[in-house]
C-alpha positions as semicolon CSV with decimal commas, in nm:
position;residue;x (nm);y (nm);z (nm)
1;M;10,834;5,039;2,971
2;D;11,153;4,841;3,008
3;T;11,204;4,655;3,334
4;K;11,545;4,820;3,356
5;I;11,650;5,169;3,256
6;N;12,025;5,220;3,244
7;E;12,037;5,598;3,280
8;I;11,764;5,838;3,383
9;P;11,764;6,181;3,562
10;L;11,649;6,175;3,926
11;L;11,424;6,452;4,065
12;P;11,418;6,452;4,453
13;L;11,081;6,561;4,596
14;R;11,039;6,742;4,930
15;G;10,727;6,651;5,136
16;L;10,558;6,490;4,835
17;I;10,517;6,143;4,683
18;V;10,388;6,080;4,331
19;F;10,204;5,749;4,282
20;P;10,161;5,566;3,950
21;S;9,865;5,696;3,746
22;M;9,879;6,036;3,928
23;V;9,892;6,359;3,726
24;L;10,000;6,676;3,911
25;H;10,201;7,000;3,887
26;L;10,540;7,044;4,048
27;D;10,745;7,361;4,106
28;V;11,118;7,296;4,068
29;G;11,379;7,550;4,180
30;R;11,700;7,367;4,277
31;D;11,984;7,380;4,027
32;K;12,038;7,002;4,004
33;S;11,664;6,942;3,972
34;I;11,635;7,199;3,691
35;A;11,931;7,037;3,516
36;A;11,766;6,694;3,551
37;L;11,441;6,823;3,394
38;E;11,624;6,993;3,106
39;R;11,809;6,667;3,031
40;A;11,481;6,473;3,045
41;M;11,324;6,712;2,793
42;L;11,621;6,666;2,558
43;D;11,593;6,285;2,581
44;D;11,259;6,102;2,603
45;Q;11,090;6,325;2,867
46;F;11,110;6,054;3,135
47;V;11,226;6,133;3,488
48;F;11,253;5,931;3,810
49;L;11,069;6,087;4,110
50;A;11,181;5,986;4,462
51;A;11,102;6,154;4,797
52;Q;11,360;6,293;5,038
53;K;11,370;6,141;5,384
54;K;11,408;6,489;5,543
55;T;11,254;6,796;5,383
56;S;11,502;7,034;5,551
57;I;11,799;6,915;5,339
58;D;11,857;7,149;5,045
59;E;12,134;6,950;4,869
60;P;12,043;6,583;4,929
61;K;12,286;6,299;4,883
62;I;12,177;5,958;4,761
63;E;12,147;5,825;5,117
64;D;11,901;6,108;5,192
65;I;11,662;5,984;4,920
66;Y;11,425;5,686;4,935
67;Q;11,543;5,410;4,699
68;I;11,194;5,331;4,568
69;G;11,010;5,593;4,366
70;T;10,796;5,646;4,058
71;L;10,892;5,667;3,695
72;A;10,709;5,964;3,546
73;K;10,674;6,143;3,214
74;V;10,697;6,519;3,185
75;K;10,384;6,627;3,000
76;Q;10,444;7,000;3,009
77;M;10,709;7,245;3,136
78;L;10,677;7,622;3,193
79;K;10,949;7,863;3,307
80;L;10,825;8,115;3,564
81;P;10,955;8,476;3,599
82;N;11,134;8,396;3,926
83;G;11,350;8,132;3,754
84;T;11,166;7,821;3,878
85;L;11,011;7,559;3,648
86;R;10,651;7,447;3,672
87;V;10,607;7,100;3,525
88;L;10,312;6,868;3,474
89;V;10,407;6,506;3,538
90;E;10,224;6,173;3,508
91;G;10,325;5,874;3,722
92;I;10,394;5,550;3,522
93;D;10,512;5,270;3,753
94;R;10,716;5,174;4,060
95;Y;11,094;5,153;4,020
96;E;11,392;5,106;4,248
97;I;11,739;5,261;4,223
98;S;11,995;4,993;4,144
99;R;12,298;5,216;4,080
100;V;12,398;5,582;4,102
101;I;12,562;5,711;3,784
102;D;12,623;6,085;3,844
103;M;12,583;6,322;4,142
104;E;12,784;6,623;4,019
105;N;12,583;6,828;3,767
106;E;12,250;6,648;3,786
107;I;12,159;6,324;3,959
108;T;12,134;6,033;3,717
109;V;12,063;5,677;3,826
110;E;11,999;5,328;3,695
111;I;11,658;5,192;3,796
112;E;11,475;4,857;3,787
113;K;11,100;4,801;3,776
114;L;10,922;4,650;4,076
115;E;10,671;4,387;3,971
116;E;10,341;4,372;4,161
117;V;10,250;4,041;4,324
118;H;9,882;3,945;4,317
119;G;9,707;3,709;4,555
120;D;9,379;3,524;4,547
121;K;9,132;3,706;4,318
122;M;8,839;3,647;4,554
123;E;9,037;3,780;4,846
124;E;9,143;4,084;4,647
125;E;8,782;4,147;4,540
126;A;8,665;4,128;4,901
127;L;8,939;4,361;5,017
128;M;8,856;4,609;4,737
129;R;8,489;4,616;4,843
130;T;8,588;4,670;5,206
131;L;8,826;4,947;5,103
132;L;8,560;5,124;4,895
133;A;8,307;5,099;5,180
134;Q;8,554;5,239;5,430
135;F;8,658;5,517;5,191
136;E;8,294;5,610;5,128
137;Q;8,233;5,645;5,503
138;Y;8,551;5,846;5,534
139;T;8,449;6,089;5,260
140;K;8,118;6,148;5,440
141;L;8,298;6,230;5,767
142;S;8,575;6,438;5,614
143;R;8,512;6,782;5,475
144;K;8,841;6,778;5,280
145;I;8,744;6,504;5,030
146;S;8,446;6,561;4,800
147;S;8,193;6,296;4,703
148;E;8,312;6,330;4,338
149;T;8,645;6,181;4,443
150;F;8,471;5,866;4,565
151;E;8,268;5,846;4,242
152;S;8,588;5,860;4,038
153;V;8,739;5,554;4,210
154;R;8,436;5,330;4,277
155;D;8,441;5,169;3,929
156;M;8,814;5,093;3,922
157;D;8,888;4,721;3,881
158;H;9,266;4,723;3,938
159;P;9,334;4,684;4,311
160;G;9,688;4,828;4,296
161;R;9,578;5,145;4,112
162;L;9,280;5,180;4,349
163;V;9,510;5,184;4,652
164;D;9,743;5,437;4,485
165;I;9,462;5,680;4,401
166;I;9,300;5,660;4,747
167;T;9,638;5,696;4,922
168;S;9,709;6,016;4,729
169;H;9,391;6,171;4,878
170;L;9,446;6,068;5,239
171;P;9,599;6,324;5,489
172;I;9,854;6,075;5,621
173;K;10,224;6,117;5,692
174;L;10,486;6,098;5,416
175;K;10,641;5,790;5,575
176;E;10,310;5,599;5,558
177;K;10,267;5,694;5,192
178;Q;10,624;5,574;5,117
179;T;10,545;5,244;5,289
180;L;10,244;5,195;5,059
181;L;10,455;5,291;4,756
182;E;10,716;5,029;4,845
183;M;10,457;4,750;4,892
184;T;10,451;4,523;4,584
185;N;10,220;4,262;4,737
186;I;9,868;4,374;4,646
187;P;9,675;4,199;4,933
188;N;9,922;4,341;5,185
189;R;9,882;4,687;5,033
190;L;9,500;4,656;5,057
191;H;9,515;4,543;5,421
192;H;9,744;4,833;5,509
193;I;9,534;5,103;5,344
194;I;9,216;4,967;5,510
195;K;9,391;4,989;5,847
196;L;9,500;5,349;5,780
197;I;9,151;5,456;5,674
198;T;9,001;5,292;5,985
199;N;9,240;5,492;6,205
200;E;9,161;5,814;6,018
201;K;8,789;5,749;6,069
202;K;8,846;5,716;6,445
203;V;9,033;6,047;6,447
204;L;8,747;6,214;6,256
205;D;8,495;6,068;6,505
206;I;8,692;6,216;6,797
207;E;8,715;6,554;6,621
208;K;8,341;6,544;6,568
209;K;8,280;6,473;6,936
210;I;8,509;6,759;7,035
211;G;8,320;6,989;6,800
212;Q;7,987;6,880;6,951
213;R;8,126;6,932;7,302
214;V;8,242;7,285;7,216
215;K;7,904;7,357;7,061
216;S;7,726;7,228;7,371
217;S;7,947;7,442;7,593
218;M;7,870;7,743;7,378
219;E;7,497;7,682;7,411
220;K;7,527;7,657;7,791
221;T;7,717;7,982;7,830
222;Q;7,695;8,238;7,551
223;K;7,800;8,306;7,198
224;E;8,071;8,545;7,311
225;Y;8,248;8,271;7,504
226;Y;8,255;8,051;7,196
227;L;8,401;8,331;6,986
228;R;8,671;8,388;7,247
229;E;8,757;8,019;7,249
230;Q;8,779;8,019;6,870
231;L;8,995;8,328;6,878
232;K;9,221;8,167;7,138
233;A;9,259;7,855;6,922
234;I;9,335;8,064;6,613
235;Q;9,592;8,272;6,803
236;K;9,756;7,958;6,935
237;E;9,783;7,809;6,586
238;L;9,915;8,132;6,441
239;G;10,153;8,191;6,730
240;D;9,984;8,526;6,790
241;R;10,091;8,698;7,113
242;D;9,776;8,908;7,144
243;G;9,485;8,808;7,366
244;K;9,501;8,640;7,706
245;S;9,744;8,369;7,599
246;G;9,988;8,638;7,491
247;E;9,937;8,820;7,819
248;V;10,012;8,502;8,013
249;E;10,334;8,451;7,818
250;E;10,433;8,813;7,872
251;I;10,383;8,782;8,250
252;R;10,573;8,452;8,253
253;E;10,866;8,619;8,079
254;R;10,860;8,905;8,331
255;I;10,866;8,654;8,618
256;D;11,162;8,469;8,462
257;E;11,355;8,793;8,406
258;S;11,276;8,944;8,748
259;D;11,488;8,920;9,063
260;L;11,205;8,788;9,280
261;P;11,299;8,581;9,587
262;E;11,236;8,212;9,538
263;N;10,928;8,197;9,763
264;I;10,771;8,499;9,587
265;R;10,853;8,349;9,246
266;E;10,667;8,030;9,341
267;V;10,364;8,234;9,452
268;A;10,371;8,435;9,128
269;L;10,387;8,123;8,909
270;K;10,105;7,961;9,107
271;E;9,885;8,269;9,065
272;L;9,976;8,282;8,695
273;G;9,852;7,925;8,659
274;R;9,521;8,028;8,816
275;F;9,504;8,335;8,592
276;E;9,552;8,118;8,283
277;K;9,262;7,889;8,376
278;V;9,013;8,159;8,478
279;P;8,800;8,299;8,189
280;Q;8,900;8,652;8,092
281;S;8,543;8,774;8,142
282;S;8,548;8,659;8,506
283;A;8,587;8,922;8,781
284;E;8,852;8,703;8,946
285;S;9,070;8,736;8,636
286;S;9,126;9,109;8,693
287;V;9,189;9,050;9,066
288;I;9,464;8,796;8,995
289;R;9,609;9,018;8,719
290;N;9,626;9,313;8,959
291;Y;9,791;9,098;9,227
292;L;10,056;8,972;8,984
293;E;10,126;9,329;8,872
294;W;10,191;9,432;9,233
295;L;10,422;9,134;9,294
296;L;10,624;9,218;8,982
297;T;10,649;9,595;9,035
298;L;10,739;9,588;9,406
299;P;11,112;9,613;9,482
300;W;11,222;9,290;9,652
301;T;11,601;9,310;9,625
302;K;11,690;9,631;9,438
303;Q;11,861;9,892;9,655
304;T;12,075;10,203;9,620
305;Q;12,430;10,218;9,751
306;D;12,460;10,431;10,065
307;T;12,718;10,710;10,050
308;I;12,722;10,845;10,405
309;D;12,968;11,135;10,398
310;I;12,926;11,356;10,705
311;K;13,081;11,664;10,544
312;Q;12,868;11,628;10,234
313;A;12,558;11,567;10,448
314;E;12,633;11,882;10,647
315;E;12,664;12,080;10,323
316;V;12,332;11,946;10,196
317;L;12,155;12,034;10,522
318;N;12,304;12,384;10,533
319;E;12,223;12,444;10,170
320;G;11,852;12,383;10,216
321;H;11,797;12,508;10,574
322;Y;11,908;12,814;10,768
323;G;11,940;12,789;11,144
324;L;11,811;12,471;11,316
325;D;12,168;12,402;11,431
326;E;12,072;12,154;11,704
327;V;11,846;11,963;11,468
328;K;12,118;11,938;11,203
329;E;12,370;11,830;11,467
330;R;12,140;11,550;11,584
331;I;12,083;11,428;11,226
332;L;12,459;11,426;11,157
333;E;12,519;11,230;11,481
334;Y;12,258;10,979;11,369
335;L;12,422;10,937;11,026
336;A;12,768;10,906;11,183
337;V;12,648;10,616;11,401
338;Q;12,491;10,446;11,100
339;K;12,819;10,475;10,908
340;L;13,018;10,319;11,193
341;T;12,770;10,036;11,252
342;N;12,704;9,991;10,878
343;S;12,337;9,953;10,962
344;L;12,033;10,177;10,970
345;K;11,866;9,988;11,252
346;G;11,798;10,214;11,543
347;P;11,547;10,470;11,666
348;I;11,299;10,616;11,420
349;L;11,352;10,991;11,387
350;C;11,042;11,203;11,452
351;L;11,068;11,571;11,362
352;V;10,827;11,762;11,585
353;G;10,738;12,125;11,533
354;P;10,477;12,374;11,418
355;P;10,371;12,401;11,052
356;G;10,606;12,567;10,807
357;V;10,936;12,515;10,990
358;G;11,080;12,273;10,731
359;K;11,015;11,922;10,864
360;T;10,937;11,768;10,525
361;S;11,222;11,944;10,344
362;L;11,461;11,823;10,617
363;A;11,359;11,465;10,544
364;R;11,426;11,525;10,173
365;S;11,769;11,661;10,260
366;I;11,844;11,347;10,466
367;A;11,760;11,135;10,160
368;R;11,992;11,346;9,940
369;S;12,274;11,330;10,192
370;V;12,276;10,946;10,199
371;N;12,200;10,900;9,826
372;R;11,870;10,725;9,880
373;N;11,536;10,749;9,706
374;F;11,276;10,955;9,888
375;V;10,908;10,871;9,932
376;R;10,642;11,047;10,137
377;I;10,299;10,939;10,255
378;S;10,056;11,158;10,444
379;L;9,888;11,003;10,747
380;G;9,664;11,300;10,822
381;G;9,304;11,185;10,868
382;V;9,384;10,813;10,833
383;R;9,120;10,624;11,033
384;D;9,114;10,281;10,871
385;E;9,367;10,015;10,970
386;A;9,350;9,885;10,610
387;E;9,515;10,210;10,498
388;I;9,833;10,076;10,663
389;R;9,798;9,699;10,626
390;G;9,598;9,689;10,301
391;H;9,268;9,519;10,213
392;R;9,224;9,147;10,173
393;R;9,185;9,035;9,813
394;T;8,835;8,904;9,877
395;Y;8,706;9,264;9,869
396;I;8,619;9,441;9,544
397;G;8,874;9,710;9,466
398;A;9,125;9,572;9,718
399;M;9,464;9,744;9,729
400;P;9,781;9,722;9,936
401;G;9,827;9,962;10,227
402;R;10,008;10,293;10,206
403;I;10,336;10,140;10,322
404;I;10,351;9,893;10,031
405;Q;10,228;10,162;9,792
406;G;10,510;10,385;9,910
407;M;10,767;10,109;9,857
408;K;10,644;10,061;9,500
409;K;10,678;10,434;9,439
410;A;11,029;10,434;9,591
411;G;11,149;10,153;9,362
412;T;11,412;10,031;9,611
413;I;11,407;9,841;9,940
414;N;11,613;10,105;10,124
415;P;11,452;10,447;10,066
416;V;11,410;10,733;10,311
417;F;11,042;10,692;10,397
418;L;10,865;11,000;10,536
419;L;10,556;10,936;10,751
420;D;10,405;11,285;10,739
421;E;10,162;11,410;11,006
422;I;10,186;11,094;11,215
423;D;10,008;11,272;11,500
424;K;9,696;11,324;11,283
425;M;9,602;10,955;11,274
426;S;9,283;10,863;11,458
427;N;9,078;10,550;11,517
428;D;8,713;10,451;11,485
429;F;8,506;10,137;11,419
430;R;8,729;10,052;11,120
431;G;9,030;9,987;11,342
432;D;9,329;10,160;11,493
433;P;9,589;10,254;11,228
434;S;9,836;10,376;11,491
435;S;9,854;10,021;11,629
436;A;9,924;9,890;11,279
437;M;10,213;10,137;11,258
438;L;10,378;9,970;11,558
439;E;10,491;9,678;11,343
440;V;10,615;9,912;11,070
441;L;10,834;10,116;11,306
442;D;10,968;9,834;11,524
443;P;11,318;9,734;11,401
444;E;11,273;9,391;11,557
445;Q;10,952;9,318;11,364
446;N;10,951;9,511;11,039
447;N;11,180;9,265;10,858
448;S;10,865;9,053;10,812
449;F;10,592;9,312;10,765
450;S;10,261;9,155;10,663
451;D;10,027;9,334;10,423
452;H;9,679;9,184;10,389
453;F;9,677;9,227;10,010
454;I;10,028;9,096;9,934
455;E;9,994;8,824;10,203
456;E;10,363;8,734;10,174
457;T;10,599;8,897;10,427
458;Y;10,789;9,206;10,313
459;D;11,124;9,327;10,450
460;L;11,117;9,688;10,576
461;S;11,430;9,660;10,788
462;K;11,648;9,850;10,538
463;V;11,409;10,147;10,520
464;L;11,508;10,469;10,697
465;F;11,181;10,590;10,847
466;V;11,141;10,958;10,935
467;A;10,816;11,085;11,090
468;T;10,682;11,437;11,134
469;A;10,433;11,571;11,386
470;N;10,294;11,901;11,511
471;N;10,182;11,787;11,854
472;V;10,351;11,506;12,049
473;A;10,054;11,476;12,287
474;S;9,843;11,336;12,001
475;I;10,079;11,042;11,937
476;P;9,986;10,720;12,128
477;G;10,239;10,616;12,392
478;P;10,346;10,279;12,241
479;L;10,405;10,445;11,903
480;L;10,592;10,736;12,061
481;D;10,814;10,488;12,246
482;R;10,950;10,362;11,911
483;M;11,058;10,709;11,794
484;E;11,328;10,955;11,891
485;L;11,193;11,310;11,900
486;I;11,382;11,598;11,740
487;S;11,214;11,928;11,816
488;L;11,199;12,203;11,553
489;S;11,082;12,526;11,716
490;G;10,998;12,844;11,529
491;Y;11,243;13,080;11,362
492;T;11,362;13,408;11,508
493;E;11,312;13,732;11,318
494;V;11,678;13,731;11,213
495;E;11,646;13,376;11,079
496;K;11,324;13,460;10,898
497;L;11,488;13,764;10,740
498;H;11,779;13,552;10,616
499;I;11,546;13,276;10,486
500;A;11,333;13,532;10,304
501;K;11,633;13,697;10,136
502;E;11,824;13,377;10,047
503;H;11,546;13,130;9,965
504;L;11,186;13,248;9,960
505;L;11,218;13,572;9,764
506;P;11,437;13,430;9,481
507;K;11,196;13,135;9,455
508;Q;10,886;13,359;9,427
509;I;11,057;13,594;9,179
510;K;11,125;13,296;8,953
511;E;10,779;13,139;8,994
512;N;10,609;13,469;8,905
513;G;10,807;13,516;8,584
514;L;11,024;13,800;8,716
515;K;11,397;13,855;8,739
516;S;11,599;13,973;9,037
517;A;11,658;14,301;8,853
518;N;11,280;14,364;8,840
519;V;11,204;14,341;9,212
520;Q;11,395;14,448;9,520
521;I;11,264;14,434;9,877
522;R;11,458;14,630;10,136
523;D;11,543;14,471;10,470
524;E;11,319;14,708;10,668
525;A;11,028;14,614;10,439
526;L;11,098;14,242;10,495
527;L;11,106;14,296;10,871
528;R;10,775;14,482;10,855
529;I;10,620;14,193;10,659
530;I;10,750;13,949;10,921
531;R;10,620;14,156;11,214
532;R;10,296;14,309;11,086
533;Y;10,171;14,068;10,818
534;T;10,255;13,725;10,965
535;R;10,229;13,563;11,304
536;E;10,369;13,213;11,282
537;A;10,652;12,992;11,395
538;G;10,745;12,888;11,040
539;V;10,776;13,077;10,713
540;R;10,481;12,951;10,510
541;G;10,272;13,263;10,566
542;L;10,576;13,478;10,496
543;E;10,620;13,305;10,160
544;R;10,255;13,375;10,073
545;Q;10,302;13,746;10,148
546;L;10,619;13,759;9,935
547;A;10,428;13,587;9,653
548;K;10,162;13,856;9,681
549;V;10,427;14,130;9,655
550;C;10,574;13,963;9,345
551;R;10,230;13,938;9,179
552;K;10,166;14,308;9,243
553;A;10,510;14,392;9,104
554;A;10,445;14,179;8,793
555;K;10,122;14,372;8,729
556;I;10,302;14,708;8,765
557;I;10,579;14,602;8,526
558;I;10,345;14,453;8,266
559;S;10,121;14,762;8,268
560;G;10,427;14,974;8,188
561;E;10,412;15,191;8,498
562;K;10,764;15,097;8,604
563;K;11,043;14,871;8,487
564;R;11,169;14,803;8,838
565;V;10,981;14,784;9,168
566;I;11,167;14,868;9,491
567;V;10,965;14,776;9,801
568;T;11,031;14,992;10,106
569;E;10,862;15,032;10,440
570;K;10,679;15,338;10,303
571;N;10,520;15,182;9,992
572;L;10,462;14,835;10,146
573;E;10,100;14,910;10,235
574;D;10,030;14,998;9,870
575;L;10,119;14,640;9,778
576;L;9,991;14,444;10,083
577;D;9,713;14,672;10,214
578;K;9,689;14,748;10,585
579;P;9,889;14,542;10,837
580;I;9,710;14,234;10,969
581;Y;9,871;14,213;11,316
582;R;10,002;14,448;11,579
583;Y;10,375;14,412;11,612
584;G;10,397;14,227;11,939
585;L;10,131;14,216;12,205
586;M;10,329;14,380;12,483
587;E;10,125;14,642;12,664
588;I;10,211;15,003;12,596
589;E;10,181;15,086;12,968
590;D;10,182;14,893;13,294
591;Q;9,828;14,767;13,343
592;V;9,624;14,680;13,652
593;G;9,447;14,346;13,626
594;A;9,623;14,240;13,304
595;A;9,918;13,999;13,287
596;T;10,105;13,862;12,986
597;G;10,138;13,486;12,967
598;L;10,327;13,265;12,725
599;A;10,141;12,987;12,547
600;Y;10,242;12,695;12,329
601;T;10,016;12,616;12,030
602;S;10,035;12,392;11,725
603;A;10,166;12,694;11,531
604;G;10,449;12,749;11,781
605;G;10,465;12,993;12,072
606;D;10,224;13,279;12,127
607;I;10,151;13,564;12,368
608;L;9,846;13,525;12,591
609;S;9,701;13,832;12,763
610;I;9,488;13,752;13,068
611;E;9,256;14,019;13,204
612;V;9,080;14,028;13,545
613;S;8,822;14,272;13,675
614;H;8,622;14,273;14,001
615;Y;8,309;14,455;14,096
616;A;8,046;14,453;14,371
617;G;7,865;14,125;14,391
618;K;7,827;13,804;14,585
619;G;8,154;13,620;14,511
620;K;8,070;13,479;14,168
621;L;8,373;13,371;13,957
622;T;8,320;13,405;13,578
623;L;8,561;13,258;13,321
624;T;8,535;13,356;12,953
625;G;8,749;13,325;12,641
626;K;8,667;12,963;12,542
627;L;8,888;12,808;12,809
628;G;8,941;12,434;12,835
629;E;8,889;12,229;13,151
630;V;9,256;12,236;13,255
631;M;9,275;12,613;13,222
632;Q;8,952;12,658;13,419
633;E;9,097;12,440;13,696
634;S;9,414;12,655;13,698
635;A;9,193;12,963;13,749
636;Q;9,011;12,789;14,035
637;A;9,344;12,691;14,196
638;A;9,479;13,048;14,166
639;F;9,157;13,189;14,316
640;S;9,171;12,945;14,609
641;Y;9,537;13,026;14,676
642;I;9,467;13,402;14,685
643;R;9,177;13,349;14,928
644;S;9,406;13,149;15,154
645;R;9,676;13,421;15,147
646;A;9,452;13,730;15,137
647;E;9,594;13,898;15,447
648;E;9,960;13,851;15,341
649;L;9,875;13,998;14,999
650;N;9,701;14,302;15,153
651;I;9,363;14,193;15,015
652;P;9,047;14,216;15,228
653;S;8,971;13,870;15,364
654;D;8,603;13,900;15,267
655;F;8,669;14,009;14,907
656;H;8,514;13,691;14,774
657;E;8,187;13,769;14,956
658;K;8,144;14,126;14,838
659;N;8,287;14,107;14,485
660;D;8,222;13,919;14,163
661;I;8,538;13,836;13,971
662;H;8,558;13,804;13,591
663;I;8,860;13,641;13,428
664;H;8,882;13,684;13,051
665;V;9,132;13,572;12,786
666;P;9,098;13,774;12,460
667;E;9,046;13,609;12,120
668;G;8,746;13,425;12,253
669;A;8,688;13,239;11,927
670;T;9,013;13,043;11,975
671;P;9,001;12,741;12,210
672;K;9,266;12,759;12,484
673;D;9,378;12,497;12,730
674;G;9,679;12,397;12,935
675;P;9,814;12,432;13,290
676;S;10,096;12,679;13,214
677;A;9,872;12,988;13,252
678;G;9,832;12,928;13,628
679;I;10,079;13,190;13,757
680;T;9,962;13,440;13,492
681;I;9,600;13,412;13,611
682;A;9,712;13,442;13,976
683;T;9,923;13,753;13,900
684;A;9,636;13,920;13,713
685;L;9,397;13,841;14,004
686;V;9,633;13,986;14,265
687;S;9,691;14,292;14,046
688;S;9,320;14,357;14,009
689;L;9,241;14,304;14,380
690;T;9,536;14,510;14,510
691;G;9,536;14,780;14,242
692;R;9,907;14,724;14,171
693;A;10,000;14,729;13,801
694;V;10,180;14,445;13,623
695;R;10,503;14,535;13,450
696;K;10,440;14,558;13,073
697;E;10,777;14,407;12,975
698;V;10,731;14,092;13,187
699;G;10,595;13,765;13,049
700;M;10,544;13,450;13,252
701;T;10,463;13,082;13,228
702;G;10,416;12,813;13,492
703;E;10,163;12,587;13,659
704;I;10,038;12,679;14,007
705;T;9,936;12,457;14,298
706;L;9,703;12,533;14,591
707;R;10,012;12,599;14,803
708;G;10,148;12,851;14,552
709;R;10,426;12,631;14,417
710;V;10,527;12,687;14,054
711;L;10,554;12,362;13,857
712;P;10,747;12,307;13,528
713;I;10,593;12,342;13,184
714;G;10,679;12,242;12,827
715;G;10,763;12,434;12,510
716;L;10,990;12,691;12,674
717;K;11,186;12,745;12,354
718;E;10,874;12,822;12,149
719;K;10,737;13,046;12,422
720;S;11,066;13,236;12,441
721;L;11,059;13,297;12,066
722;S;10,706;13,438;12,091
723;A;10,815;13,664;12,381
724;H;11,108;13,786;12,175
725;R;10,877;13,861;11,881
726;A;10,642;14,052;12,113
727;G;10,919;14,271;12,250
728;L;10,918;14,142;12,609
729;T;11,246;14,166;12,794
730;T;11,186;13,958;13,109
731;I;11,042;13,608;13,135
732;I;10,946;13,437;13,460
733;I;10,984;13,059;13,432
734;P;10,961;12,765;13,677
735;K;11,288;12,678;13,848
736;D;11,273;12,324;13,708
737;N;11,278;12,465;13,352
738;E;11,610;12,641;13,403
739;K;11,788;12,357;13,223
740;D;11,582;12,425;12,904
741;I;11,734;12,772;12,861
742;A;12,032;12,614;12,684
743;S;11,810;12,509;12,390
744;I;11,707;12,869;12,314
745;P;11,895;13,043;12,027
746;E;12,166;13,288;12,133
747;S;12,009;13,569;11,929
748;V;11,700;13,536;12,148
749;K;11,872;13,477;12,481
750;K;12,083;13,792;12,458
751;N;11,767;14,008;12,447
752;L;11,576;13,830;12,725
753;T;11,620;13,801;13,102
754;F;11,507;13,465;13,240
755;I;11,406;13,458;13,609
756;P;11,351;13,108;13,751
757;V;11,107;13,092;14,047
758;N;10,976;12,825;14,285
759;H;10,679;13,006;14,441
760;L;10,408;13,253;14,342
761;D;10,534;13,502;14,600
762;E;10,852;13,537;14,392
763;V;10,643;13,590;14,079
764;L;10,441;13,868;14,242
765;E;10,757;14,030;14,376
766;I;10,900;14,051;14,025
767;A;10,592;14,113;13,812
768;L;10,398;14,373;14,018
769;V;10,506;14,736;14,023
770;R;10,588;14,859;14,373
771;D;10,457;15,195;14,491
772;N;10,708;15,471;14,399
773;D;10,948;15,207;14,262
774;E;11,059;15,235;13,900
775;N;11,348;14,986;13,922
776;Q;11,344;14,696;13,680
777;P;11,299;14,345;13,822
778;S;11,619;14,167;13,907
779;G;11,694;13,818;13,780
780;N;11,945;13,589;13,613
781;R;12,034;13,707;13,266
782;N;12,118;13,398;13,057
């Protein structure tokens, strides 16, 4: 070919260099490149091939193209269906661009041939032998070059062509190949290619060692591990997000997008680093994964906006609860203070009362009234301290405590948190959970609550804690000291009637698939259900009986007997069978040796009938009815007092020597204990020994001393409600309990006469019927 070609089309190549003597296919799709090929085919089929410096450029300018390239002849051209051209080209010789002729339609340039410069023939021969030896070793190490390739070049005698052919088979960078293309000095070109092959051999040696190391590791562990490692490498190369690497990236993204505090974020990233290094099959991997999940799902900063509106809160409380005026008033006072102080730090509310009076639903209403999320945990039967503080992560199956679990469920850092049945916690060898609760409920400490599983401190200071309990006596003193008690006593009959009509009955009609037009329960029937089929402070049993009525009504309607069921007092027994309880336990007549006491139980107030009989004997005192130690001691104290005052009470002084005395409290299967039956036992004893009857309409409560003094008791409100339900009209109470009368509902107080007393003599004067005296006992009507 001529050493200078005045005008020839230029074909820029992307990521490819064609060396002289090479024959290969090219796919051409750019408009200027297609135009250059078409012009070459019209002329002498020669084209100049030069590589682009950057493959990303779609429309290269002359400065984007290497100046030295290869003159090539187009041997064949085929037009493909997608519009591209597939050409077969053969490299001829090295040329350099001397001038650019056209860049508009197709690129045409003027090129000059680069003459090769040879050195010493002996030196070139030695370098060729070295190159062939190095290339032979390389082909044995590399799996990408076949042995046939080496056989095709071993007999070549032209050093320049030998370098070009070997370079075209090496997996080296485009820039290195361009450097070799531009080298016209043959010895220099040989030295350079030998250096490149030596480096490639070193790389192949390292790869081989890595492969042997992976194989050795696989043999030490198991085949499965090797497969996982291969899969991980494949996923990494493919950019696949599945597998553990994808899981790590997903968790990292969640950490970056979360609103974690800075110290928690550092802990999470540190644990993520550990998780990434631990094999997926390891047990520790799942432990770390579980821990990270808890850190990311716990609320650390998210909170709801408080909307404390006293009028709205009052409406919410009245909507869900009838009666309980004092309780609602106390809750509204509490919310008013929080609104003024703009803080919910303060005493922890503890709603105390018998089952079924609405403690839990009140807590829900508090949450609604302040626009906060509500979460409840039950503490009944909790014996393990780890239930509160969580388990350490060293244990299998470790989890956070119930407090942290509740916060996760709430989703915010300022929920209304209900600690249900806080009096039912107990302790054993696993620890004392009530002591762990001290930190939770202390406003000065709970801003840095420590859970053994989370380990990092958690802020509980914005949580509004509300506790519920049935029996205050079961709550440990230090825990009780952190709470403010709000007592919920039982409902009166009038309140129960209203609750049944407005809430319970509509709810049961809906739950049993009925409509209000299908079932109607008259007021007298509801009162009979309340009096004869339930005996409780709350309304849970009442709701069960109403559900039973609705089920019976549904059966009648479905069977086609009636389209509408009207429940009256007459047909009630057809639906609920025979009554379960007597309405009230007040005696029908004045009785000798039987007195009515008032008791306080976990279900509210109750009537306690105490019976005494005496008969000839030797002074033995028998106590029956499953009485506790305190109640037995009250009986002993009453007996001793009567012995000391026998003459004043018109009782023979030697009665204890000639008579056996039996004190019995009915319902012997039920355990009974407490000091407040003291005056009732003493009254029944005096009645039996003197033959004077006890007034049937009188109930009493109070503790007695050996000197006959009457000491104060607790639960007067609940006891008054039970007396009202039983039909009693007069209640004898200790003088010191006179202040508690104010807490009793007006509907109850107007039907009861409360008589405060200081001494047993006053009790006997009121309770015992005088001979030929039918006047009612006098007292203070409150």
